[in-house]
C-alpha atoms as a printed R data frame, in Angstrom:
   type eleno elety resid chain resno      x      y      z
1  ATOM     1    CA   UNK     A     1  0.000  0.000  0.000
2  ATOM     2    CA   UNK     A     2  1.314  3.433 -0.920
3  ATOM     3    CA   UNK     A     3  1.913  5.916  1.903
4  ATOM     4    CA   UNK     A     4 -0.181  9.064  1.754
5  ATOM     5    CA   UNK     A     5  2.024 11.255  3.947
6  ATOM     6    CA   UNK     A     6  5.832 11.325  3.689
7  ATOM     7    CA   UNK     A     7  6.711 10.499  7.278
8  ATOM     8    CA   UNK     A     8  7.122  7.483  9.467
9  ATOM     9    CA   UNK     A     9  6.987  6.823 13.166
10 ATOM    10    CA   UNK     A    10  9.933  4.992 14.703
11 ATOM    11    CA   UNK     A    11 10.576  3.844 18.249
12 ATOM    12    CA   UNK     A    12 14.156  3.924 19.487
13 ATOM    13    CA   UNK     A    13 15.631  1.981 22.390
14 ATOM    14    CA   UNK     A    14 18.708  3.197 24.243
15 ATOM    15    CA   UNK     A    15 20.424  2.910 27.590
16 ATOM    16    CA   UNK     A    16 20.647  6.696 27.795
17 ATOM    17    CA   UNK     A    17 18.251  8.574 30.027
18 ATOM    18    CA   UNK     A    18 15.483 10.654 28.483
19 ATOM    19    CA   UNK     A    19 17.375 13.826 29.447
20 ATOM    20    CA   UNK     A    20 20.571 12.593 27.779
21 ATOM    21    CA   UNK     A    21 18.715 11.751 24.576
22 ATOM    22    CA   UNK     A    22 17.039 15.171 24.455
23 ATOM    23    CA   UNK     A    23 20.384 16.879 25.097
24 ATOM    24    CA   UNK     A    24 22.038 14.985 22.237
25 ATOM    25    CA   UNK     A    25 19.159 15.754 19.903
26 ATOM    26    CA   UNK     A    26 19.358 19.461 20.778
27 ATOM    27    CA   UNK     A    27 23.066 19.408 19.896
28 ATOM    28    CA   UNK     A    28 22.260 18.161 16.371
29 ATOM    29    CA   UNK     A    29 18.960 19.936 15.562
30 ATOM    30    CA   UNK     A    30 18.241 23.564 14.782
31 ATOM    31    CA   UNK     A    31 14.938 25.238 13.870
32 ATOM    32    CA   UNK     A    32 14.076 25.290 10.176
33 ATOM    33    CA   UNK     A    33 14.687 28.646  8.490
34 ATOM    34    CA   UNK     A    34 12.463 30.314  5.902
35 ATOM    35    CA   UNK     A    35 13.371 30.035  2.256
36 ATOM    36    CA   UNK     A    36 15.262 33.099  1.003
37 ATOM    37    CA   UNK     A    37 16.691 34.685 -2.116
38 ATOM    38    CA   UNK     A    38 19.681 36.948 -2.718
39 ATOM    39    CA   UNK     A    39 20.942 38.537  0.487
40 ATOM    40    CA   UNK     A    40 18.528 36.387  2.490
41 ATOM    41    CA   UNK     A    41 20.388 33.150  1.726
42 ATOM    42    CA   UNK     A    42 21.332 31.121  4.771
43 ATOM    43    CA   UNK     A    43 23.114 27.965  5.756
44 ATOM    44    CA   UNK     A    44 22.543 25.539  8.581
45 ATOM    45    CA   UNK     A    45 25.235 24.943 11.166
46 ATOM    46    CA   UNK     A    46 23.812 21.644 12.436
47 ATOM    47    CA   UNK     A    47 23.160 18.473 10.421
48 ATOM    48    CA   UNK     A    48 19.397 18.327 11.092
49 ATOM    49    CA   UNK     A    49 16.463 20.740 11.273
50 ATOM    50    CA   UNK     A    50 13.313 20.115 13.239
51 ATOM    51    CA   UNK     A    51 11.581 20.373 16.591
52 ATOM    52    CA   UNK     A    52 11.476 18.498 19.874
53 ATOM    53    CA   UNK     A    53  8.057 18.117 21.521
54 ATOM    54    CA   UNK     A    54  8.432 16.735 25.053
55 ATOM    55    CA   UNK     A    55  9.558 13.145 24.504
56 ATOM    56    CA   UNK     A    56  8.978 13.112 20.719
57 ATOM    57    CA   UNK     A    57 10.764 14.854 17.879
58 ATOM    58    CA   UNK     A    58 10.548 15.544 14.148
59 ATOM    59    CA   UNK     A    59 13.738 15.971 12.145
60 ATOM    60    CA   UNK     A    60 14.966 16.042  8.576
61 ATOM    61    CA   UNK     A    61 18.376 16.460  7.030
62 ATOM    62    CA   UNK     A    62 19.524 20.086  6.757
63 ATOM    63    CA   UNK     A    63 20.387 20.848  3.144
64 ATOM    64    CA   UNK     A    64 22.229 24.064  2.386
65 ATOM    65    CA   UNK     A    65 21.586 25.660 -1.005
């Protein structure tokens, strides 16, 4: 069956505490920036963009243009 929406839900297991996992995610994720032209061009400094919501998160690869 074809997926309607382009996202998946995954469950991860680790020996790290919840706080440690959130800290590591925060080190690798930055908020997504608006699309810009000309002098408004930007680049990401971290490898992923997204948000952390309590004990869940949404991320995607940061691509600099």
